Steps between C-alpha positions, in 0.01 A plus 500: 500500500133424454407732794750766403314663213193613688731647761693686224170639366401622844835659559486664152164639579608643824792656309276693272276606783778713629267718731619307814242660717230313314658169389565300827641146527152364590325649204764398250473133636154494351551680175602309177435592135222272354667327198175422337441884459824561311474612138122572514282798576135566577276609209311823591387603845781764519421801732834669480814476279848638574837502338848457668595354825558136583293206602463575867403872418204353305393295797526790740291716271233229509478527876443877480167445334239299671339400168822327395478118520787409260759633261695434186866594484725479183865479569629641166231767449507608871118522470260443795123444462288494807193276481164487680457127510721219627636204309252271676198702377266339258547831292862447460644386154872494403718540210865390434751777503877453516645706788174556671431405864158486650445513880211498728556775772443223764826342396694803624589613848263778600740677723722574196248796470518603846166604660356515137528127494198476735294661231382783735350733232178484300456398137488861400849580663864426462703405800835676549735370760785672689706313752242374751210725391272520198266756328185439290489717184177531304503387150353786265507547139375859482284656210328280266621232262552582137268283282569517121162574319322527832507641845493376872308611799571413873245287678306743722472237773873408502654677807849403385453655152689192351228369259387693186219401260597498134272665231554504124415742232224422251621228265750356744462224773708332769456182696685671797221679680731627779879546582680491833771698647811268514755467769751687278250803540417483119156416363431162326491553125175497308414595148187542294510322163279586196194288455514257206243558237218261577388246239142624530513875533234696683512843332163660600173446660360338177763227543388445856131486402570245217709271726267526784134590411421499880756776582371783705563874494820588680877555485708265284859475398562500126804503272498768218512319165788702349730651780439182709474722805276393794197724580222483763168593344144517611257280290120558477347157412143629509433825321385438135624138465806551737863448413565884525836649625433808682739795410340779708280488804369811712236495760588723796770745412758340724760501239628823331473472116647842423850361414778528259568297191747260670233397755248433234750308289600266790182484702392598840252437785383168661393215285233422753390862522531796277774464236618567150670198351763682299511589136796268413315206634166603343667542161666144519184334624305662192781416257478121516161488313183667408382678820197678619475770744199559742448822685267486815355791689275523810313817609433597866137375457642150411410536131748314283619548152749351269656530158713242303725488189681238302860513383647698786869556496766745606773599260846637543676646804245764539221225515276636226146382535331297220158330504246397234265791524244326301474206759379729785224358729373701796219496733404869497519691172490478125784743478803331354732774612566411863826301582559485117546881511849421629598254224837549352634733778796440723481449878570829682577602857569836659871461422441404134641755237271711282179388681327710769171288504642273788566813722170667389289195571703376804555162363690270255331370182523476119407866465370661184432863578407369743244213578148391574618224730732577799504181708849582648384838621459648848280292742251756612184448713298242290176650367640850481707698257865596587516862611788569249289382187564187303796377702303206655448135439228524240359368177299758318266277296411286792459763791615833344764645742361355811777350715469114470517265799682210328682425171683204355694426183514138392665322211447148363671304230259351247 
């Protein structure tokens, strides 16, 4: 009787391995279920999960994939999970589960899977056996994975197209930097989660300068104080005491500034080159406290000028301009009617209603029939006047209608 039980287990195993071509007397002699692996399963390390079938179907599936080192089968659920580590691996940890059976693939007779039992295919292929032959089929997912709140991009250097990098929208993050094409020809799942509000919020360049007096000019990531959205900004830590957030930068005409209202509201250009930050961001930055604005201009002969105002803000959905006109400081004129000329007027573009100044001056600005400052105008040859009159990048009190070489708008919370 003591020697009868193992023989019965062997006979039962041969009975379920009913593919007689692949279960021989010799292989069945060496195959017995390992009792210590009953009612437990491996935690993690799954590379493929299937439903249906019986225990030996799960084993055969493991042989089809070269990466498979072990598998978990559940008798009641008829579930099969293929794993990429063996039970002897230092990475293997187990949990108890009634009805579960864990097996290392080395415990099973390889010829139950025909020629595929020899693992003839690569890690990127599935082996399919038929009688005494086999075929290696490439594993492909096709397309790109869907990443909630983000997107994915295939690795350019990956000839198999089975790895994609994961990117998140502003305000979201993920710890999973890439996803793999799985054996079931589906992409691994990944998601981008919303950033938690930091205990110490960096909301503008002023915050950066206060927390790090040695901070240098360059791009920084901030979190807007009200909407909590993340935004990349360029900080000037040198001009006039530093801590300025640049909201407009022009210097070579590489970016077209004759754009519609939506573009000006959301921003455009390259934060490290020519750009307009976006009215909705400028409005929020200026709304968290008393804010000053600085306009900087450079002529073709390198002469520089500026003007500055306190209490800068933009009101409403049309971004009406307000500054303290009495606080004006400039480097070029006693005339108090320069940028302040536009005070109290809404921002207009060529597609704005009831305003033809943007089209007439080929720009976008707080026009008041129309303007003495047109820093979003056409970028003409610096040092000349645009041929179509007053459509250029100019500041009348600084250099009349001469086309300027550079301009910047900067704001700073006081």
